[in-house]
C-alpha positions as CSV (number, residue, x, y, z in Angstrom):
1,X,0.4,0.1,0.1
2,X,1.6,3.2,-0.9
3,X,2.0,6.0,1.9
4,X,0.1,8.7,1.6
5,X,1.1,12.1,0.8
6,X,1.3,14.6,3.1
7,X,-1.5,17.5,3.6
8,X,0.8,20.3,3.1
9,X,2.1,19.2,-0.4
10,X,-1.2,17.9,-1.5
11,X,-2.2,21.4,-0.8
12,X,0.5,22.7,-2.6
13,X,0.1,20.3,-5.7
14,X,-3.6,21.9,-6.0
15,X,-2.8,25.1,-5.3
16,X,-0.2,24.6,-7.9
17,X,-2.3,23.3,-10.8
18,X,-4.7,26.6,-10.2
19,X,-1.5,29.0,-10.9
20,X,-1.1,27.1,-14.0
21,X,-4.3,28.4,-15.5
22,X,-6.1,24.8,-14.6
23,X,-8.8,26.4,-12.5
24,X,-11.3,23.5,-12.7
25,X,-9.3,20.6,-12.1
26,X,-7.8,22.5,-8.9
27,X,-11.5,23.2,-8.1
28,X,-12.7,19.7,-8.5
29,X,-9.1,18.7,-6.7
30,X,-10.1,21.1,-3.4
31,X,-13.4,20.6,-3.2
32,X,-12.8,16.6,-3.1
33,X,-10.4,17.0,-0.3
34,X,-12.4,19.3,1.7
35,X,-15.4,16.9,1.6
36,X,-13.3,14.3,3.3
37,X,-12.9,14.0,7.2
38,X,-9.5,13.4,7.5
39,X,-9.0,16.5,5.7
40,X,-10.4,18.7,7.8
41,X,-8.5,21.8,8.9
42,X,-8.6,25.3,7.9
43,X,-5.3,24.5,5.7
44,X,-7.6,22.9,3.3
45,X,-11.1,24.8,4.0
46,X,-9.1,28.1,3.0
47,X,-7.6,26.1,-0.1
48,X,-11.2,25.5,-1.3
49,X,-12.5,28.4,-0.2
50,X,-10.2,30.9,-2.3
51,X,-10.3,28.9,-5.4
52,X,-14.2,29.0,-4.9
53,X,-14.0,32.4,-4.6
54,X,-11.4,32.7,-7.8
55,X,-14.7,30.9,-9.8
56,X,-16.9,33.3,-8.7
57,X,-14.6,36.1,-10.3
58,X,-14.1,34.2,-13.1
59,X,-18.2,33.3,-14.2
60,X,-19.7,37.2,-13.0
61,X,-19.8,37.8,-16.8
62,X,-20.7,34.6,-18.1
63,X,-22.9,32.3,-15.4
64,X,-23.6,34.5,-12.5
65,X,-25.9,32.2,-11.3
66,X,-23.1,29.8,-10.6
67,X,-20.8,33.1,-9.6
68,X,-23.1,33.6,-7.1
69,X,-23.2,29.6,-5.9
70,X,-19.6,29.6,-5.5
71,X,-19.6,32.6,-3.6
72,X,-22.0,31.5,-1.2
73,X,-19.5,28.0,-1.0
74,X,-16.7,29.9,-0.3
75,X,-18.1,31.8,2.6
76,X,-19.6,29.3,3.8
77,X,-15.4,27.3,4.0
78,X,-14.3,30.4,5.3
79,X,-16.8,30.5,7.9
80,X,-15.6,27.1,8.7
81,X,-11.7,27.7,8.1
82,X,-12.1,30.9,11.0
83,X,-13.6,28.8,13.1
84,X,-10.8,26.2,13.0
85,X,-8.3,28.9,13.2
86,X,-9.5,31.8,15.2
87,X,-6.5,34.0,15.7
88,X,-5.5,33.8,11.8
89,X,-6.2,37.0,10.6
90,X,-5.8,36.6,6.8
91,X,-8.6,34.0,7.0
92,X,-10.5,36.4,8.8
93,X,-9.9,38.9,6.3
94,X,-11.2,36.6,3.3
95,X,-14.4,35.6,5.5
96,X,-15.1,39.7,5.6
97,X,-14.5,39.8,2.2
98,X,-17.2,37.3,0.9
99,X,-19.8,38.1,3.3
100,X,-19.2,42.2,2.4
101,X,-19.8,40.4,-1.6
102,X,-22.6,38.5,-0.5
103,X,-23.9,41.5,1.3
104,X,-24.9,40.0,4.3
105,X,-23.6,43.5,6.2
106,X,-24.4,42.3,9.7
107,X,-22.5,39.1,9.3
108,X,-19.5,40.5,8.1
109,X,-20.1,43.1,10.9
110,X,-19.8,40.3,13.7
111,X,-16.8,38.6,11.4
112,X,-14.9,42.0,11.1
113,X,-15.3,42.8,15.1
114,X,-14.1,39.3,16.0
115,X,-10.8,39.6,13.4
116,X,-9.9,43.2,15.5
117,X,-9.8,41.3,18.6
118,X,-7.4,39.0,17.7
119,X,-4.5,39.8,20.2
120,X,-1.9,37.1,18.7
121,X,-2.3,36.5,15.3
122,X,-1.0,32.7,13.9
123,X,1.1,33.2,10.9
124,X,-0.9,32.9,8.0
125,X,1.4,30.6,6.0
126,X,-0.2,27.8,8.9
127,X,-3.1,28.0,7.9
128,X,-3.2,29.3,3.9
129,X,-1.0,28.1,1.7
130,X,-1.7,31.0,-0.7
131,X,0.0,33.6,1.8
132,X,3.7,32.2,0.4
133,X,5.7,34.4,-1.3
134,X,9.1,35.1,-2.1
135,X,11.2,36.7,1.1
136,X,8.9,37.3,3.0
137,X,9.1,36.2,7.3
138,X,6.2,35.5,9.4
139,X,5.5,39.3,10.6
140,X,5.5,40.2,6.6
141,X,2.7,37.9,6.1
142,X,0.9,38.6,9.4
143,X,1.5,42.6,8.6
144,X,-0.3,42.0,4.4
145,X,-2.7,40.3,6.1
146,X,-3.7,43.0,8.6
147,X,-3.7,45.2,5.9
148,X,-6.1,42.6,4.0
149,X,-8.9,42.9,6.9
150,X,-7.9,46.7,7.1
151,X,-9.3,47.3,3.6
152,X,-12.2,44.8,4.5
153,X,-13.0,47.2,7.0
154,X,-12.9,50.2,5.2
155,X,-15.2,48.5,3.1
156,X,-18.0,47.4,5.3
157,X,-17.4,51.1,6.8
158,X,-18.7,52.9,3.6
159,X,-21.4,50.2,3.1
160,X,-22.7,50.9,6.6
161,X,-22.4,54.4,5.7
162,X,-24.4,54.6,2.6
163,X,-27.2,52.7,4.8
164,X,-27.6,54.7,8.1
165,X,-26.5,58.5,6.7
166,X,-29.8,59.8,6.8
167,X,-30.4,58.1,10.8
168,X,-26.5,59.0,11.5
169,X,-26.8,62.6,10.6
170,X,-30.2,63.5,12.1
171,X,-29.1,62.0,15.4
172,X,-25.7,63.9,15.2
173,X,-27.9,67.1,14.3
174,X,-29.9,66.5,17.3
175,X,-26.5,66.0,20.1
176,X,-25.0,68.8,18.4
177,X,-28.5,70.8,19.4
178,X,-28.9,69.6,22.1
179,X,-25.5,71.0,23.5
180,X,-26.5,74.3,22.4
181,X,-30.0,74.0,24.9
182,X,-29.3,72.0,27.6
183,X,-25.5,72.4,27.9
184,X,-22.4,70.0,27.2
185,X,-22.9,67.5,29.9
186,X,-26.2,66.1,28.8
187,X,-25.0,66.4,24.9
188,X,-22.2,63.8,25.3
189,X,-24.1,61.7,27.0
190,X,-26.1,61.7,23.4
191,X,-23.0,61.5,21.7
192,X,-21.6,58.6,23.6
193,X,-25.0,56.3,22.7
194,X,-24.8,57.6,19.1
195,X,-21.2,56.5,18.7
196,X,-22.5,53.2,19.8
197,X,-25.0,52.5,17.6
198,X,-22.7,53.6,14.6
199,X,-19.5,51.9,15.2
200,X,-18.8,52.1,11.8
201,X,-18.9,55.7,10.9
202,X,-15.8,58.5,11.9
203,X,-18.1,61.0,12.5
204,X,-20.3,59.0,15.0
205,X,-17.1,58.3,16.9
206,X,-16.2,61.8,16.6
207,X,-18.4,63.0,18.1
208,X,-18.3,62.3,21.9
209,X,-14.2,63.8,21.5
210,X,-16.1,66.9,19.8
211,X,-17.9,67.1,23.5
212,X,-15.3,66.6,25.4
213,X,-12.9,69.2,23.9
214,X,-16.2,71.8,24.4
215,X,-15.9,70.3,28.5
216,X,-12.5,71.1,28.4
217,X,-13.1,74.7,26.9
218,X,-15.0,75.8,29.2
219,X,-12.8,74.9,32.2
220,X,-10.0,77.3,33.5
221,X,-6.5,76.5,32.6
222,X,-5.4,75.5,35.8
223,X,-7.9,73.0,36.5
224,X,-7.0,69.4,37.1
225,X,-10.3,68.5,35.2
226,X,-9.4,69.8,32.3
227,X,-6.5,67.8,31.4
228,X,-8.3,64.7,33.0
229,X,-11.1,65.4,29.8
230,X,-8.1,66.0,27.2
231,X,-6.6,62.7,28.3
232,X,-9.4,60.8,28.2
233,X,-10.3,62.4,24.8
234,X,-6.8,61.6,23.3
235,X,-7.1,57.8,24.3
236,X,-10.6,57.6,23.1
237,X,-8.7,59.1,19.7
238,X,-6.1,56.8,19.7
239,X,-8.5,53.8,19.2
240,X,-10.9,56.0,16.4
241,X,-7.2,57.1,14.5
242,X,-6.2,53.3,14.6
243,X,-9.7,51.9,12.8
244,X,-10.1,55.3,11.1
245,X,-6.9,55.5,8.9
246,X,-7.8,57.6,6.0
247,X,-9.7,60.2,7.9
248,X,-7.2,63.8,7.9
249,X,-10.4,65.1,10.2
250,X,-9.6,62.4,12.9
251,X,-5.7,62.2,12.5
252,X,-5.9,66.8,12.8
253,X,-8.2,65.9,16.2
254,X,-6.1,63.2,17.1
255,X,-2.8,65.3,16.8
256,X,-4.1,68.8,18.4
257,X,-5.4,66.3,21.3
258,X,-1.6,65.0,21.4
259,X,0.3,68.7,21.0
260,X,-2.1,70.2,24.2
261,X,-1.1,67.2,25.9
262,X,2.5,67.6,25.4
263,X,2.6,64.6,23.4
264,X,4.9,66.0,20.6
265,X,6.6,62.9,19.3
266,X,3.4,61.1,18.4
267,X,1.7,64.1,17.4
268,X,4.4,64.6,14.9
269,X,4.6,60.6,13.5
270,X,0.6,60.8,13.5
271,X,1.0,64.1,11.3
272,X,3.4,62.6,9.2
273,X,0.8,59.9,8.7
274,X,-2.0,61.5,7.4
275,X,0.3,63.3,5.2
276,X,0.9,60.0,3.9
277,X,-2.5,59.0,3.6
278,X,-2.2,58.5,-0.9
279,X,-6.5,58.7,-1.1
280,X,-7.9,60.3,2.0
281,X,-11.7,60.1,2.6
282,X,-13.2,63.8,2.0
283,X,-13.3,65.6,5.0
284,X,-16.5,66.7,3.7
285,X,-18.0,62.9,5.2
286,X,-16.1,63.2,8.9
287,X,-16.2,67.1,10.3
288,X,-18.3,68.1,12.8
289,X,-20.7,70.5,12.5
290,X,-21.3,68.5,9.5
291,X,-20.2,70.8,6.3
292,X,-17.7,72.6,8.3
293,X,-14.7,71.6,6.2
294,X,-13.1,74.6,4.2
295,X,-13.5,73.7,0.3
296,X,-15.4,74.0,-2.4
297,X,-14.9,70.3,-3.8
298,X,-13.1,67.3,-2.7
299,X,-9.3,68.4,-3.9
300,X,-9.9,71.9,-2.3
301,X,-11.0,70.2,1.0
302,X,-8.2,67.9,1.3
303,X,-5.5,70.5,0.8
304,X,-7.4,72.5,3.7
305,X,-6.8,69.4,5.7
306,X,-3.2,68.7,4.9
307,X,-2.7,72.2,5.8
308,X,-3.6,72.1,9.1
309,X,-2.0,69.3,9.6
310,X,1.1,70.8,7.8
311,X,0.6,73.8,10.4
312,X,0.7,71.4,13.6
313,X,3.7,70.4,11.9
314,X,5.4,74.2,11.7
315,X,4.5,75.0,15.3
316,X,6.5,72.2,16.7
317,X,9.4,73.2,14.7
318,X,9.2,76.4,16.2
319,X,8.4,75.1,20.0
320,X,12.0,73.7,19.3
321,X,14.0,76.7,18.7
322,X,11.5,78.6,21.3
323,X,14.6,79.0,23.4
324,X,16.6,81.0,20.9
325,X,14.1,83.6,21.1
326,X,14.4,86.6,23.1
327,X,12.3,87.9,26.6
328,X,10.7,91.1,23.6
329,X,10.0,88.4,21.4
330,X,8.3,85.7,23.1
331,X,6.2,88.2,24.9
332,X,5.8,90.4,21.7
333,X,4.1,87.0,19.9
334,X,1.3,86.7,22.5
335,X,-0.4,89.7,21.4
336,X,-2.3,90.9,18.4
337,X,-3.5,94.7,17.6
338,X,-7.3,95.0,18.5
339,X,-7.2,97.3,15.1
340,X,-5.2,94.5,12.8
341,X,-8.1,91.6,14.6
342,X,-10.9,93.7,13.4
343,X,-9.3,94.7,9.9
344,X,-8.6,91.3,9.2
345,X,-12.1,90.2,9.6
346,X,-14.0,93.1,8.7
347,X,-13.6,92.3,4.4
348,X,-14.4,88.5,5.2
349,X,-16.9,88.1,8.3
350,X,-17.9,91.5,9.3
351,X,-20.5,90.4,12.1
352,X,-16.9,89.1,13.8
353,X,-15.3,92.3,13.4
354,X,-18.1,94.1,15.1
355,X,-18.2,91.5,17.6
356,X,-15.2,92.4,18.6
357,X,-15.5,96.4,18.5
358,X,-18.7,95.5,20.9
359,X,-17.0,93.9,23.2
360,X,-13.9,96.1,23.6
361,X,-16.3,98.7,23.9
362,X,-18.4,97.6,26.7
363,X,-15.3,96.5,28.6
364,X,-13.8,99.9,28.6
365,X,-17.7,101.3,29.7
366,X,-18.4,98.6,32.5
367,X,-14.6,98.2,33.4
368,X,-15.1,94.3,33.8
369,X,-15.7,91.7,31.1
370,X,-17.7,89.7,33.4
371,X,-21.3,91.3,33.4
372,X,-24.5,90.3,35.0
373,X,-27.4,90.8,32.5
374,X,-30.1,91.6,33.4
375,X,-32.6,88.9,32.0
376,X,-36.4,90.2,31.5
377,X,-37.0,91.4,28.2
378,X,-38.5,95.3,29.7
379,X,-34.8,95.4,30.4
380,X,-33.8,96.3,27.1
381,X,-30.6,94.2,27.8
382,X,-29.2,96.3,30.8
383,X,-25.8,94.9,32.2
384,X,-23.8,95.7,35.4
385,X,-20.5,94.8,36.6
386,X,-21.5,93.8,39.9
387,X,-23.8,90.7,40.8
388,X,-25.2,92.8,44.1
389,X,-27.0,95.6,41.6
390,X,-28.6,92.6,39.6
391,X,-30.1,91.0,42.9
392,X,-31.0,94.2,44.1
393,X,-33.1,95.1,40.8
394,X,-34.5,91.9,40.8
395,X,-36.2,91.9,43.8
396,X,-37.2,95.7,44.0
397,X,-38.5,95.4,39.9
398,X,-39.8,92.1,39.1
399,X,-40.9,90.6,42.6
400,X,-42.9,93.2,44.1
401,X,-46.0,91.6,43.4
402,X,-44.6,89.2,46.4
403,X,-45.3,90.6,49.9
404,X,-42.6,92.2,51.8
405,X,-42.3,89.2,54.2
406,X,-41.5,87.2,51.1
407,X,-38.7,89.7,49.6
408,X,-37.2,89.7,53.6
409,X,-36.9,86.4,53.9
410,X,-35.6,86.6,49.9
411,X,-33.2,89.1,51.0
412,X,-32.3,87.8,54.0
413,X,-31.6,83.7,53.1
414,X,-30.5,84.5,49.8
415,X,-27.3,86.8,50.0
416,X,-24.6,86.3,47.4
417,X,-21.5,86.8,49.0
418,X,-19.1,89.5,47.3
419,X,-16.6,86.7,46.1
420,X,-19.3,84.4,45.4
421,X,-19.0,84.3,41.4
422,X,-14.8,85.4,41.8
423,X,-13.6,82.6,40.7
424,X,-10.8,81.8,37.5
425,X,-12.8,81.3,34.3
426,X,-11.5,80.0,31.1
427,X,-11.2,83.6,29.6
428,X,-8.9,84.4,31.8
429,X,-6.4,83.7,29.7
430,X,-7.1,87.1,27.5
431,X,-6.6,90.5,28.7
432,X,-6.7,93.5,26.8
433,X,-3.9,96.0,27.0
434,X,-2.4,99.7,25.7
435,X,0.5,99.9,23.6
436,X,2.3,102.8,21.9
437,X,0.0,105.7,20.9
438,X,-2.6,104.2,23.7
439,X,-3.3,101.8,20.5
440,X,-5.6,98.4,21.8
441,X,-4.1,95.2,21.8
442,X,-5.1,91.8,23.2
443,X,-2.7,89.5,25.1
444,X,-3.1,85.8,25.9
445,X,-1.7,86.0,29.4
446,X,0.6,82.5,29.0
447,X,2.3,80.7,26.6
448,X,0.1,77.4,27.2
449,X,-3.0,79.8,27.3
450,X,-2.3,80.3,23.4
451,X,-1.2,76.8,22.5
452,X,-4.8,75.8,24.0
453,X,-6.8,78.2,22.6
454,X,-5.4,78.2,18.8
455,X,-5.4,74.3,19.0
456,X,-8.6,74.1,20.7
457,X,-10.5,77.1,19.4
458,X,-9.4,77.6,15.8
459,X,-11.5,74.9,14.2
460,X,-14.7,76.0,16.2
461,X,-17.7,76.8,13.9
462,X,-18.3,80.5,13.5
463,X,-18.6,81.6,17.4
464,X,-21.7,83.6,18.7
465,X,-21.7,87.5,19.1
466,X,-21.9,89.8,21.8
467,X,-25.6,90.3,20.9
468,X,-26.6,86.6,20.0
469,X,-24.7,85.3,23.6
470,X,-26.8,87.8,26.1
471,X,-30.1,86.5,24.2
472,X,-29.2,82.7,24.8
473,X,-28.4,84.0,28.6
474,X,-31.8,85.1,28.8
475,X,-33.5,82.4,27.5
476,X,-31.7,80.7,30.1
477,X,-32.5,82.8,32.2
478,X,-36.4,82.6,31.4
479,X,-36.7,79.1,32.1
480,X,-35.2,79.5,35.4
481,X,-37.1,82.6,36.3
482,X,-40.7,80.2,35.5
483,X,-39.5,77.7,38.2
484,X,-38.6,80.6,40.9
485,X,-41.9,82.2,39.9
486,X,-43.9,79.0,40.7
487,X,-41.8,78.0,43.7
488,X,-42.6,81.5,45.3
489,X,-46.2,81.6,44.6
490,X,-46.8,78.4,46.6
491,X,-44.0,79.7,49.6
492,X,-45.5,78.6,52.5
493,X,-47.2,81.4,54.5
494,X,-45.9,80.7,58.2
495,X,-42.1,81.6,58.5
496,X,-40.0,78.3,60.0
497,X,-41.4,74.7,60.1
498,X,-39.5,72.0,57.5
499,X,-41.6,73.1,54.8
500,X,-40.3,76.6,54.8
501,X,-36.6,75.4,55.0
502,X,-37.1,72.9,52.2
503,X,-39.1,76.0,50.2
504,X,-36.0,78.1,50.7
505,X,-33.5,75.7,49.7
506,X,-34.9,75.2,46.6
507,X,-35.8,78.8,45.7
508,X,-31.9,78.9,47.0
509,X,-30.5,77.1,44.2
510,X,-32.9,78.3,41.7
511,X,-31.7,81.5,42.4
512,X,-28.0,80.8,42.5
513,X,-29.0,79.2,39.0
514,X,-30.5,82.2,37.9
515,X,-27.6,84.5,38.7
516,X,-25.4,82.0,37.0
517,X,-27.6,82.1,33.7
518,X,-27.2,85.9,33.5
519,X,-23.8,86.2,33.7
520,X,-21.8,86.7,30.3
521,X,-18.0,86.9,29.7
522,X,-17.5,88.8,26.2
523,X,-14.1,87.5,25.6
524,X,-16.0,84.0,25.2
525,X,-16.6,85.5,21.8
526,X,-13.2,87.1,21.0
527,X,-11.1,83.8,22.0
528,X,-12.4,81.6,19.4
529,X,-12.0,84.6,16.9
530,X,-8.3,85.4,17.9
531,X,-7.1,82.0,17.9
532,X,-8.5,81.5,14.4
533,X,-6.6,84.8,13.5
534,X,-3.1,83.3,14.8
535,X,-3.9,80.1,13.0
536,X,-4.1,81.1,9.4
537,X,-0.9,83.0,9.9
538,X,0.7,79.9,11.6
539,X,0.0,77.9,8.2
540,X,0.8,80.9,6.1
541,X,4.0,80.7,6.9
542,X,7.3,79.7,5.0
543,X,8.8,75.9,5.6
544,X,11.8,75.8,7.8
545,X,15.0,74.1,6.9
546,X,14.0,70.7,8.6
547,X,17.7,69.3,9.3
548,X,18.1,72.6,11.1
549,X,14.2,73.1,13.0
550,X,14.0,69.2,13.9
551,X,17.4,69.3,16.2
552,X,17.1,68.5,19.6
553,X,15.0,66.8,21.7
554,X,11.4,66.9,23.1
555,X,12.4,67.9,27.0
556,X,10.1,71.4,27.0
557,X,6.8,71.4,29.1
558,X,3.8,72.1,27.2
559,X,4.1,75.7,28.1
560,X,6.9,75.9,25.4
561,X,4.7,75.1,22.8
562,X,4.8,78.3,20.7
563,X,5.6,79.2,17.2
564,X,8.1,81.8,16.9
565,X,10.0,82.3,13.1
566,X,7.3,81.9,11.4
567,X,5.6,85.0,12.2
568,X,8.6,86.9,11.6
569,X,10.1,87.1,15.0
570,X,14.1,87.6,14.6
571,X,16.8,85.2,16.2
572,X,18.1,86.3,19.3
573,X,20.5,84.9,21.1
574,X,19.2,85.5,24.5
575,X,18.0,82.1,26.4
576,X,15.1,82.5,28.3
577,X,14.0,81.0,31.7
578,X,11.2,78.5,31.3
579,X,8.0,79.9,32.6
580,X,9.0,83.4,32.7
581,X,6.3,85.7,33.0
582,X,4.6,88.0,30.4
583,X,5.3,91.2,30.6
584,X,0.9,91.6,30.6
585,X,0.4,89.5,33.4
586,X,-2.7,90.4,34.4
587,X,-3.6,89.5,38.4
588,X,-7.2,91.4,38.2
589,X,-9.1,89.2,35.8
590,X,-11.9,91.7,36.0
591,X,-9.7,94.7,35.7
592,X,-7.5,93.6,32.7
593,X,-6.9,96.8,30.8
594,X,-3.4,98.0,31.5
595,X,-0.9,100.8,30.6
596,X,2.1,99.4,28.9
597,X,4.2,102.3,27.5
598,X,7.3,100.8,26.3
599,X,5.8,98.2,23.4
600,X,7.0,98.6,20.5
601,X,4.6,100.4,17.8
602,X,4.9,97.0,15.0
603,X,4.4,94.8,18.1
604,X,2.5,92.3,15.7
605,X,5.4,91.4,12.9
606,X,3.2,89.5,10.0
607,X,4.6,86.8,8.2
608,X,4.7,87.1,4.3
609,X,2.2,85.3,2.3
């Protein structure tokens, strides 16, 4: 009795027949082998499935019915092979591809998710003889298999986007509307649910990160919670960037978060990876808010997105040269003449220019950025820099319909301390100074403030004007007023007892909420505009010699990460100690208007186009 030919040798013989063009003979032998129980292994199953898939492709034109039949059987054998070899990425990728060809999208999703969970991949050659190749190592074969799985995943995501696009867009729009009406905390919970519902949508996965950035933006620079939120957002983006490797929008978000957190090497790696993407997804499909990408067509949008990435690289190049700057150059870099900023927006966005002018006027008039808006429509938008004035106005003018005793109780129990609202705000990073000839200048208070503002605010949708901010505050306050009036109408007649204490506690909370809703800081409207101006100047700056600018190590803190030569600042020989304070540091956040006579007339250098 002749000895049986080893199974792997027999598989290679069949594969050789197929490669020699004897397709039908090779397919018959493979199907005979896989039908034999003793040959029941992933190696033979993959052989049969591969040849069936090839037959499917050959017969699409001449015999569609046979092609469909062979595709179904191929998917069946790929599924069996994946069960026999659960750690084979090559098999998993082929299985997903076959299911997609059959338009079995839910089954393909299950297979893809299972494949993505593989942590210790087998050598594909163990289970698939077709994975051979000249001079290929085990690592090469695993890498190629991973690329096949990535391509299959991209196609699966594209299919799901086509199927779910309308529903997905509606859900995302609802979350963004919720953020405007109820605040970012409520919207974040809804955003996480949208991300779970559409796991194959880059925009849906970006939505919670967008909300986390908004949360961080609302916190002061020294807030520990701010860094924690940004750290979580960066971790979420790392996974998203690995999944959506052809998305420039995802790459930009990821890289910006890494820079803000001081992870410069990782940020540069991500930027360079994004610039090497050959056929990136249209940024218009992934941006938030939808339609916010710059550019009228695909090419223009891709060019604009890569301009953002190049701007980040320029910023990091400049960071390494930061200590070469003189102290004066460092300080001057943080500022923009108000006149220059207004003129910049006049030609393209008159409402933005008006917003800046209005905010500066209000600051000079009241001597404070933070103002308390009288929330009733008949108050005609009046405001005051003192919360005590607002409290007195509300009690004397708008609650006179209630008894004097009740007003007395309110005045006694709901007394607002003088410094109750004097804590730091996220807008303290900006101050208004005066240079030579009494020219108004906006200045960032710290280097880190500029970095965070440019990276986290420059890509926001158009900010609200001062008037829009006040209108929104009045709407928020009106909701609280309604609840407050309801409580006052049912206030217990007696002045002591459990019911009274409970009523006073409820009114106390509503009263504080009303005051908080009435507070407005005009710098909220200016910061995004100034950040966009700075970011635009960075992106217009010429490239530097990378051999010079990319020397040295990343040893500086995030506070050093700003840009120098690209804004026309000359080199200086004086090294500046890390953490030195800017000339315009202002300890009084409310009265940040200073006289600075020794500023140069041309404090803001401009780079050439």
